[in-house]
N, C-alpha and C positions, 0 to 999 in steps of 0.2 A: 137691595136695589132702591127701596123707597128713601132710605137715608142718603144714598148717592144722589138721587134726583133732587132732593131738597137742598143738598149742598150746591149742586149746579145752579138751581134756581136762585139761591141766595147770592151766589157769585154774580149771576146775571143782573139781579136787582142792584147789587153794589156798584157794578159798572155803570148802570143806567143813572143811578143817583149821582155818581161822580161826574158823569158827562153833562148832566143837565144843570149842574151847579153853575150859575153865572150866565147861562144861555137859555133863553126862553123857548117854549114850545110854540108851534104854529099848527093851525088846523089843516088837515089834508085837503079840505075844500079849496085851500089857497091855490092848489095846483090844478091847472086846466089843461089836460092832455090834448084837447082839440086845438090849442094854440101852438103846438109844437111843429110849426111850419117855417122853415128858413129857406127862402129862395126856391120854394117848390120841393124841397127835400125834407124827409123825416128827421127832425131834430132830436137831441138827447138832453135830458135834464137829470142831474144827480143831486140827491138831497141827503143831508146828514140825519141819522137817527140816534136815539139816546143809548142804545146798547145792542148786544148780540140778538136778543129776542124781543127787545122793546122797539116796536116800529113807530113809536111816536116821533114826529118830525121835529127837528130843532131849527132854530133860526139860522139860516145859512150865511148871515152877514159876516164878511171878512174871511170866508173859507173859499178855497179853490179846489177844483177837480183836476187832478194830475193824471195825464195819459202818457204812457211809455210804450212805444211800438215793440212788439214781441221780437222783431228782428233787429232792433236797435234800442236797447233799454236805456242807453245813456241819454238819448234824446227825449226829453220830457216836454209835453205841451201843457199849458195851464188855461183853465176856463173857470168862470165864476160858478160856484155851487148854487143850486136853486134857480139857475137860468138856462134858457135854451141855447145849445150850441151844436155845430155841425163840423166834426173833425174830418180830415181826409179818410177815405175808405181804408180799412185795415183791421188788424186784431191788436188790442191794447191790453196792458195791465193798467188798472185805474184805482185811485183812492182819493180820499178827501183830506186836506191839510190846511193849516193856518191858524193864527191867533191862539196858539197853545193847544190845538186839537189835531188829531190825525186818525185815520182808519187803522185798526189793529192788523188788518190783512188786506191784501190786494185782490180785487176781483178781476175777471176777464170780460172784456167787451169786444164784440165783433160788430163793426159798423160798416155797412155797405153803401150808405147814402142813397137809399131807395126813394122814389118819388113819394110825396106826402099822400097818405091814404086816409086822412081824417083824424089820426091820433099820433102823437109823438111818443118816443121811448122815455119812460120814467123809471128810474131805479133808486133804491134807498140803500145807503151804506152806513154802517155804524162808525162812530168816532169815539176815541178815548183821549185822555190827557196826554200831551206830548211836550217834548223839548227839542232843542236843536243839537245836531252833531256836526263837528267841524274839525278840520286839521288846523294846527297852529298857524297863525297868520304869516309866519315866516316861511311856511312851506311853499315851494314852487313846483307845480306838477307839469310834466311834459304833456303835450297834447295827446299822446298815445297812452297816458297813464290815467287811470280812474280810481276814485275812492269807492270801494264797494262796502255796503252796509247790509247786515242781516240781523233782524230782530230775533232774539233767542226764544221768547215765550209768548209774545202778544197774540199770535195766531192760534194758540192752544188754550187761551184763558176763558173761552166760552164753552158752551155745552157740546160742541162738535169741532174737530180739528179743521183748519182752513189752510189754503196755500200761504206760504211765508210772506212777511213784509220785508222786502229788500229793495235797495236802491243802488244805482250806479251814477256817480257824480264826477264831472270833469271840470277843469278850469277853475274860475273864481268861485263858483258855487261850493267847491270843496272847502275853501277857507272861510267863506261867509256863513256857511252852515245850512243844513237842510233839516226838515222836521223828521222826527222818528218818535214812535210811541214811547212812553216812559217804561223803564225796565232795562234789561241787559241787551247790549248790542255788540255784535262781532264786526270788526272793521279790518279791512285789508287794502293794500295798494296792488292794482293789477295792471301789468304791462301788456297792451293789446298786440304789440309787435312780437314780443317773446312768447305770448300766450301763456304767461306764468305770473304768479304772485311775486312781488318784489318787496313786500312788507306785510307783516301780520301783527295784530294787537291782541292782547288778552281781552276778555269780555269787559265792557265799560258800562256803567249804570247811567242812564239818561234820566234827568230829573225834570219835572213839569216846569215849563216856562223858562228854563235855564239853558245855556249853551254848554255842552260837554265836549271837551277836546280829546281826540283820540290820537294815539302815537304808534302807528304801524311801523315795525322795524324788522331788520334781518335777524333770524334766529342764530344763536350760537352753535347749536347742533343742526339737525335737519328737521323741518316741519312738513306735515302732510295734511292737506285739505281734501276731503273726499265728499262727493255729492252722489247719492244713490237715488236713481229715479224709480219710484214705485210702479208696478204694472197697472195699478188702478188706485183711486183714492180709498182711504181707510176710515173707519170710525174710531171713536176714542178708545175702544177696548183693544184695538189692534195697533194703536199708535206707537207703542213701545215694544212691538214684537221683534224689531230688527236690532241686533247687537253687533255693530261693526267691531272688528278686531284686526290688529296688525301682528303677524307672527314673525318673530325674529329668527335669525339664523340658528339660534339655540333651541328653537321649537317652542319657546315660551310666548304666551299671549301678551300683547301690549294693548290695553284698553285705551280708547281715546280720552283726551282731557276734556273734550266737550262734544256732546251729542245734541243735535237739534232735529227732532222729528216733526215733520209737517204732514199735511194730508197727502201731498204728492211726492215728497222727497224725504230723505234722511241725510243730514249733514253730520260729518264727523271731523274733528280736528285733533291732531297730535302736534304739540308744540316743540317737543324735544326728543328726537329719535337719534340714537348714536350708531345704528346699524348702517351698513352700506346698501342693504336692500331688505325689504320685508314682503311677506305675502299677505295681501289684503283679502279678508273674508267678511261676510255678513251672515251671522247666524240667526236663524228665524225658523218658526214652525210653519209659516205660510209662504214665504218667498225664499229665493236662493240667489247666490252670486257665484259664478265660476271664479275660483281663486285667481288673483292676479298678482304677479311679482312686480313690485315697484322699486325702482332704483332711487336711492337717496344720495344727496351730496351735502356735505357740511356747509352750513350757511345758506342753504337753498330751501325753497318752499315748493314742494311737489303738489301739483293739482291733478286730481283724478275725478273723472265723471264715468259712472257705470250704471247699467240698467239692471234692476232686480227683476227676476222672472218668477212667475207664480209656480209654486211646486205642484207637480202633477197629482192626480187622483188615480188610485188603483181600485177597480171593481173586480171582486172575486165572486164567481157564480159557483155554488156548491151543489153537487148531485150526490146525495147520500142514500144508502139502502133504505127502502120503505119499512123494513122490519127492524131497523136499528134504533129503537126507541130509547135505548139506554146510552146512546153515544154521547160522549162528553170529551172535549179536548180544546185545542187552540189552533187558530189560524195565525201563522207567524210570517212576517216579512223581514228578510235579512238582506244586507248589502253584499257586495262582491267579496268583502273581507270576512263575512260571517257575522258581523255585528248586527244585533237585533234592532230593527227600526220601528216595528209596531207589532201589536198582538191583540187578538180578539177572541173572546170565549165562544166556543162552538157547541151547539146542542143539535138534537135531531131535527129541530124546527128551522135551523139556519139554512138559508138558501142564497142570500145575497148580502155581501159585506163590502163596505166601502172604507178605504184608507185614504185620508186626505193629507196633503202636505208632505209627500214623500220626495226624496231627492231624485233628480233627473239622471238616473243611471240604471244599469241592469240589476234587477233584484230577484231574489229567490222567494217563492211563495210556498209555504210548507203547511199542509194540513196534518196536524199531529193529534190523533185520537188513539191513544195507546190501546192495544199494541200496534196499531197500524199508523202508517205515515206515508203520505203522498206529496209530491212536490212538482213544481213547474217553475218557469222563469217568466218575467215580464220586463220588456225593454221600455223604460219610461223616458229614454233620452229624446224621444220625439213627442212627448206629452202624455196625457192620461191614457190608460189602457184598461182592457177588460180581459180576464182569463177565466178558465173553467177548470175545476178539479173534481174528479169523480171517484167515489169509492163504490165498488161493485163486488158482490159475492163471487168468489172463485172456488169451485169445488174440485179438489185434486185427491188422488188416491194412488197407492202403489205399495212397494215392499222395500225393506231394508235388507241388504246382503252384506255378509262378511266373506270376502272371497267369492266363491260360487254358491255358498249356502245362505238361505234365508235365516235372519237372526233377529230375535226380539230386542227391543230397546226403546229409547225415547228420542223424539225428533224435536229440535228447538228451531223454530222459524224466527229469525232475528231481523228486525227492521233497523234497530240501532243496537249498540253494545250494552245499554243499560237494561235493568230488569223490567222496566215498565213497557218496553217495546219488544217483548218476546211472547211467542205463543208455543206452549209445550204440548206435545201430543204423544201418548204412549201407544206402541204397536201391540198387536196380540202376540201370542206365542209363536205364530208363524211369520212374524215380522211385517204383518199387514197393517196399514193405517189408512184413515180417511180424515180430511180436514177441509174446512171452509175458510178461505183467506179473503181479506178485503183489499189487499195490495200485495205486490210482489216483494218478497223478502230480499234483502241484500246478501244474507249469509244463512246457511243451514248447518246446524251442528247436530251430530248424532251421537248419543250415549248408548253404547252397546251393553246389554244386560250381562252381568258377570265379568265385565272388563274393568280393570282398576285404573286404566289410564285416563287422560283428559278426553273430553268430547272430540270427535273427529269433525273438522270443519270442511265442508264441501263447497266447491264453486257453483254458482248458479249458471249452469250450462244450458238449461232448458227454460223456455218462457213459461212463467207461472201466472200470466195475465189472463189466461182462459182456462176453462174446465179441461181436465185431462188426466193422464196417468204419468206419474213421475216416480221412478225407482232410484234409491240411493245405494250406491255400491261402495263398500269400504275395503281397503286392503286387509290382508290377513297376516299381520306381522306384529311383533312386540319389541320395541326399541327402548333402551334406557341410556341415560347419560350419567356418568359418575365423575364428580369433580373432586380433585385431590391436589395436595401440595406436592412438591418435588420428592418428598419422602414417602408418598403414598397415603398419608393420613387424609381422611375425608374432610371436605370443607362444607359445613352445614350452612343453610340459609343463603347459599349462593344463588344469584339470579341467572337463569339459563334462558337464552333466546334462541329459538329454532326457526330457521327459514328453509322451507321445503319447496323446491321448484320442480314441477313435473315436465314431461316431454312437450306439453303444449304451452310451456312458459307460464303456467298458472302458479303463483306462489302463495303459500300460506305462512303466516308468522304466528308463533305461539310462545308464551312465556311460562316458565316454571320456576319453582324454588326447591332446592335440594332438601331432602329429609335428613334425619339424624345420621344416616349412613353416607351422606353426600350424593344421594342418587335421586334423579328425577325420572319418573316413568312417563314416556311419551305416548301420544295418540298414535294410531296407525299411520304410517308414512307412505306416500305414493312414490313410485319409482321415479328417479331423477336425481337432482343435486340436493345436497344437504349441507347446511352451514350451521354450526353450533358455536355460540358465543357465551362465555361465562364471565361474570363480574361479582366481586365480593369486597367488602370493606377490608382494607389492609393488604389487598393483592392486586397485581397487575391484571388487566383485562386480557383474556386469552380466547383464541378462536381455533376451531378445527373444521376443515372442509373435507367432505367425503361424498360418496354416492350411495343411493339406495337401489338395489337390484330387485327385480320381481321375485327372485328366488329367496331373498332374505326373509327369515321367519322370526328369529330370536337373536338379538345383537345388543352388545353394550359398547358405548363410545366413551373413551376416557379423555377428559380435558384436564390438563395440569396447569396450575396457576402459581406464579412466582410471588413471594412476599414483596411488598413495596419497601423501598428505602425511605430515608428521611423526607418529610414533607415540610413545605414552607408556608407560613401564614401571610396572606395578603389582605390588605384593607381596600375594599372596592367602594368608590364614591361616585355619586351622580355629578353632572356638570356644575351644580350649585354648591357642591361640597358636602352634602348630606349623605349618610350611608345608603348604599345601593342594596337595600334589603331584598333578598330573593333573586338577585342577579345570578344568571346561569353562566358558569365557566366550564369550558371543555378543553382538553388537550387532544390535538389531532395531528396525525402524521402529515396529512395534507387535507385540503378542503374537499377532496373528492372521496375520501374514505370515511368510515365510521369513526366516531370519537374513541380515543384510547381511555379517556376518563372524563366524567362530568360531575359537577357538584354545584350547590347553591350557597350564596352568601347568607349568613345568619342575620339576626335582628340588629347586629352592630355593623353589618357590612363586611364581616371577616369570613375568610374561608381558607382551609388548609389545602394546598395544591401539592400533589405528590411529585417527586423528582424521578425522571427517567434517564436512562443512560443515553438514549438517542435524542438528538434535537427534534423539537416538534413545534407546533403552533398553539398559542393560547388564544382562544376565542371567547369573548365575554359579551353578554347581551342582557339588557334590562328593558322591560316594557316601556319605560319613560325615556329611553335614550336610543342612540344608534349603537352599533356594535364596534368592538375593538378586536383587531387581529394583529398579533405581534409574535415574534419568535420566542420560543421558550426552551431553555436548556438548563443544565446544572450550574451555569455561570451565574454572575450577579444579576439581580433583578430588583427593581424598586419595590419597597414594602407597601406602597400605596399606588393604586392605579385609578385614574379618573376616566370614566366612560364619556365618550364624545356626545355632543348634542345631535339630535336627528333633524334633518330638514323635512319639509312638507312632503306628502306622498308624490311619487313620480308616476304619472299616468301615461301609458303608452298604448296607442292603437296599432295593432299588428295586422298587416294585410298580406295577401298573396299577390302574385304577379298581376292578376287581373283586377286587383282592387277589392276583392271580396275578403271578409274577415278570415284571418288565419286561426281558426278555432283550435285550441289545445296545443298550439305551437310551444316548443320548449324555449326557455330563456336562460342565458348565461350573462353575467356581468363581470367586469374587471374594475376593481377599485384599489387604488394605491398599490398596483402591481399584483394584487391577489385576484385570482380567478375563482368565481363562486357560481355554482349551479347545483341542480338536484336538491337533495335533502338539506344541504347547508344553506342554500338560497331560500328554501321554504322557511327554515328556522329564522334566518336573519332578516329577510325582507318580506315574509308573509306568503310568498308564492314563487314557484319555479316554472309555472306554465301559464299560458294565456287562457282566459276563460272562454266559454262557449260563444260569446259575442265578439271575440277578437280583442279583448282588452287585458292588459297586464298592469297591475298597480303595485309598485314597489314602496313599501312602508318602512320607516325607520332607517332610511339610507343616510349615511353621514354627510355633513356639510363639507363638500370637497369641491375643488375647482372643476373637475369633470370626471365622468365615468365612461366606460365603453360597454355597449349592450349589444347582444347578438340574439336573434330569434331564428329558429329553424323548425322545419316540418320533419319529424322523425320518420324514417322508413328503413328498409333493409340495407340501404347503402349509407345512410347517415343517421344511425340510431343516436349517436352522440358526437356532435361536432363542436362542443363547447371548448376544446383546446384551441380552436381557431379564432377565438374571440379577439385576440390581439390583431390579427390581420383582417378579419371580416367584420368586426364589430363597428357600430356607429358611435361616435363620440357625442356625448350630451353634456353640455356645460351647465354649471350651477350659477345662478338660480334656474331651476327647471322651468322650461316653457310650460304654459298651462296645458297644452296638448301636443303630442308628437305622434306622427304617423311613421311607422317603421315597417320596411318590407322584409318578410321572412325569407330565409335561404331555403330553397327547395332542391 
């Protein structure tokens, strides 16, 4: 920090020395504030100083004070520096210029012309070396066209950032030249009738005492000039916090050719964009900009003005057990897509934690203190919020039953699927247990003593947020799955997926791998429907559907699998032509059914895809691209496929008839004639349902002219109306609007 301050001081002294060269100092006593009376009004006197922090006054001879009204910056008034003057009432930008000198930044003056009260208004403004900027003398400007100049760095050359030095010049002044500080200047021609730039120049260097000619012209491609208004002035350390970016249709970032950060604004210029439209974003830790889609035209200069908003702060109040002195974990904030935004280490002493600079959206707040995990949500769309999370001891007890008999075993209370978020409790020989929980588990698994099958997973049908008695009752049966080829030979290491749905429509899914005899021993199964799916390398995927009766005690289910025929090798590429390493490809009978086969591209982007007798769909997806859906059969197929680029996220607000959020509504989309919903939509677009606040965000959608989207509230009459997306869906054209409100079908 000391080195930084010395460097800033040296820069300030250097500016002062340069300014004072050839222009003498005067004593402050020269100014008599009591003489600032013009016709009974309080007058103004503006004096030049030697530098940013050097308040020594310079001889004002030959210098003028320029005033430009904030509501008409093209109209500049001139008054002698160091003398008293009284402009019309108003708010002005002001600076000093003349004789090779000019202020590095413009100040703001509010003048009301109040009656003289004994003292005039005296202000001091620094000056630095300057030159003139002009259009070529052969240029003729229409009355409604102005030359606009913006200095690129003079306002940031001191110890603290200032508002920019900019000018708007019309008529003859544009060709005779106007003063600007030395250094780089951006110039453009602005048509006030069209409200658009009609010419833009690359940065031009202004030299002291010389006239520099600028040549704004029409770009060959499309140009973009953006001005972002900050929510409040910033200091030097936050000056470069904002990174503007234009995102093309291929999803790739286009950084600006020029960025000009000032105390109040951030300017960004793109000189050559070939896209028909881009999405404009501003990335920052402290402020945010709602993405805006900008249409571009070849040979045109698009002008954008936008306001940055301050990112909200989230306050989290923690209530932890007083006896939990060993507690250690993390407080995590995630966005609606599950991406982590912030993390803070938590101990038993933690009570209040603040997260600054979060996005203005619905976020999940998770207290993760293994084995326990509590969560809540915070809606930051309206600004900063405060939420509370509590961990409290919960004492429960009960018995484990197999059938009607009490049975000993082990109970696993699982908050998540990993080992760190589990609490294991052994029962006594009579199946009795007692445990203290700090949060309600999501899943309970029971391992029966003397039982060789997998643990039995039970639904959480009783509230475990308060002290009480909870018994766990398991069926009394023994099921096995045997996987074999058509000749009856066992298939070892086959993957077996079991879906067991009881009469209450509660479903459990378990995965197994067959042993050396091709057998997988299942956990006890509840009465209801049973679906068994088996897959193995070199074989077609096979399924068996059956039912489980309460009278079933011992049963073996046979699943036969056919060997695959010849496979073809495909090369999968990203839009830029590089290998799509790790891309997932699946063969599906249709987009509403489970995949027939899935695989991943290797490090070279290659993958062997099996051939099937019946036509199917090939679906391919990579995290950096959109998805590809195409017919697949035993006929010809290109050896190389290129995954399409993805557009920006599509954000949809889904509401009910009364305007309230349609929380947890289902979503179906139709893209290029393909209808997608359920698990396929979750895989391809990140989600197939609206969140609890009524928002759906589709990510990785392809750049296409339009899609159809349908939202509905599921009930006993409309559990799934996704097939009606063609007739009931709403058409949304690309580029996506920044926000869309969609009414759900009920």
